[in-house]
N, C-alpha and C positions, 0 to 999 in steps of 0.2 A: 707322538705315537697315536695309535688308534684309540678312539674313545667313542662310547655309545652316543648315538644321536637321539635327542629327546624332542627336537622341534625342527620344522621346515617352514620356509617362507619364500614366496616369489617376490622379486623386487626389480625395479627399473633403475639401471645404473647409467653412468656417463653424464657428460655435461648437458646433454639434451634429454636425459632420462629416457632414452630410446633403446637401451640394451637390456634384454631380459636376462635375469640372473636368478640363481637359487641360493639362499642363505641358510646355513645350518646353525642349530644350537645344540651343544653337546655338554656332557658333564665336564666340569673344569679339570677333573683328574679321574683317572681310572681307579675305582676302588680295588684294594688288594684282593678282595674275595672273588673278583671277576677276572678270568683269564681268556684272552682273545687270540685267535689265529686267523690268518687269511682264509676266506672261503673260496676254494678253487672250483666249486660247483657252478658251472656256467652253461645251462641248457640253452640250445639255440632253437627259438621258435621258428617253425617253417614260415617262409615268406608269404605263402598263400594264406596262412592263418592270421599272421600279424597284420596283413594288409587291411583286414576288415576294421582295424582300430584306427586307421588313418582318417581323420576328420578335417574337412577343409576350413580354413579361416582366411578371411580376406582383408584383415586390418593390419597385416604386417608385411614389410618388404623383404625381410630376411628369411622368411619361411612361408609356405603356402598351406601346409597341413600340420596337424598335431597328432602324435601317436598317443592314444589314451589307454593303451594296454597296461594292466597292472604289472608292476615290477617287484618281485619278491623272490625269496629263496626258500630253503627248507626251514623246518620249525626251530632248529637250533642256531640259526643265523640272525644277526641284527645288522642294521645299517650303520656304517662308520664313515661314509662319504657319499657325495652326490654332485652331479653336474648336469648341465643341459648341453645337448649336441644337435646340430642341424646336419642332416644327411641328405644328399641328392639322390633321388630315384627317378630317372628319366626327367620329365619336366617338373616333377614335384620336389620341393624342398621341405623335408619333414623334421619337425622338432621332436626330439626324443629326451626322455628322462633316463639318465644312467645312474645307477646306485652301486656303491661298493659295499660288499658284505663281509662280515667277519663272524667266524663261528665262536660261540660261547662254550668253552670246553667243560665248565663245571656248573652249568645252570641249565634249567629246562623251563619251558613255558607252562604255567600252571592253569591256564584256561585258554579257550579259543581266542585267537587274535581278534582285535576290533578295528574296523575301518571308521575313520572320522572325516567329515567334510566341513567346509567353512560354514559357520552360522549365517554368513552374509548371503548365501545362495539358498533360496527357498525351494527351488524345484530342480529336478534332474535336467540333464542336457538332452541332446538329440537321441534318435533311436538307438544308436550303438551304445552310447554311454548309459542310457536308461536300462538296456538289457544287462549291462555289466553291473550297474550300481544297485540292482535288486538285492545283491548280497552284502551291500555296505550299510553301515549304520549312519544315518544323516542327522541324528539328533544332536543338537548343540550341547556340548559337555560343559557343565559349570564346574570349574576347578575348585577344589577345596583351598582354603587360605594357606599360603605358603609358610611353613615354619621358618623362623628367622635363621636357624642354623643351617638350613639347606640352601646351598648356592649352586644353582644349575645353569646360570646364565654366563656363557663363555663368550658372548658376542662382544665385538669391539664397541658397539653402541648398545649397552644393556637395555635402554629404553626404546630401541628400534633405530634404524638408520635415519640420518637427517632427512627431513622432507623439504624439497625445493619450495621456495617462496611461491612460485607459480605452479599450479597443478599440471603435471605432465599430461600431454594429450592422450598418450597411450594408457594412462591409468584406468580409463573406463573399460579397457580390454583385459586388465589383469587384476585379479583378486590378491592383494598383498597381505591378507590376514595370516598371522603366524599360527600354525597348527602345532600345539605343544602339549605334551604330557611328560611327567617325570616322577621322581621320588615323592614330590609334594602331593600327588594325586592318589587318592585312595583307590584300591587297597594297598598300593606299594610301588614296586620298581617297574614302571612303564618305560619302554624304549621303542624306537621306531624300527620296524622289521620289514617295511615295504612302503610303496607309494605309487601313485599314478597321476598323470596330468588329466584334468577334467575340462571339458569345453561345454559351456552353456550360453546360448544366445551370443556367440562370438567372444565370450569372456573366459580367459584361462584361469584355472584355479588348481589347487592340489587336493587330492584325497590321500590320507596317510593311514598306514596300517601300524597298530601298536600291539606289542606283546608284553605280557606281564611275566617277569622272570623270577625264579626262585633258585637260590644256590643249593646245589646238591651237597649233602653230608656224605662222609666216607661210607656210611652204611647204605645210602641210596645207590651208590655206584655199583653195588653187588646185588641189588634187589632184582630177583627174576621177574617181578611184575612191573618193572619200570617201563614207561612208554616214552617214545621219542617222536 
């Protein structure tokens, strides 16, 4: 079933470690206090507008450009799935990040969402990404110690995917740092609510949007001052 995503990571797969993939980390089980339903809201960004987010990259054979547009939904939706897709536009082959969203029926965001970037990247990317990322927080987050009773790692390899003995050649073009927040991070229930691909000096990384959720009480549902 659908479960809230708490972390994202780019990774190189295949025998030759030349296939770019995205790995998810989510809650091992959906807490009973959280109710999810599919988010059917799917606004279509005009082609003329999204085209400005196409940034060229010359180190890959499978695609020639990366779409660095932010991918998110409304404030009551969170990410429950993700995939990478290459789409042909004329002579361009463009890498897109696709996210699946689910609405949280009985919870709201208690503060403005926060964008987080990899601590391995010190500076912003080219002109387009720089203009976008002025709204993002690039400070490296130091997570609080994880309580022993909180198990958020649903990965097949909890310590991370196995690393090849020989360093993949394409690794210098991909930041595989795991972007992660969850119930172990103060002040509470962080989940992924959006993300974007980021390109800096030919290296692809992730920027992740986190929302802090609080469960509504029955009294809250009928409060005239409630904000969505």
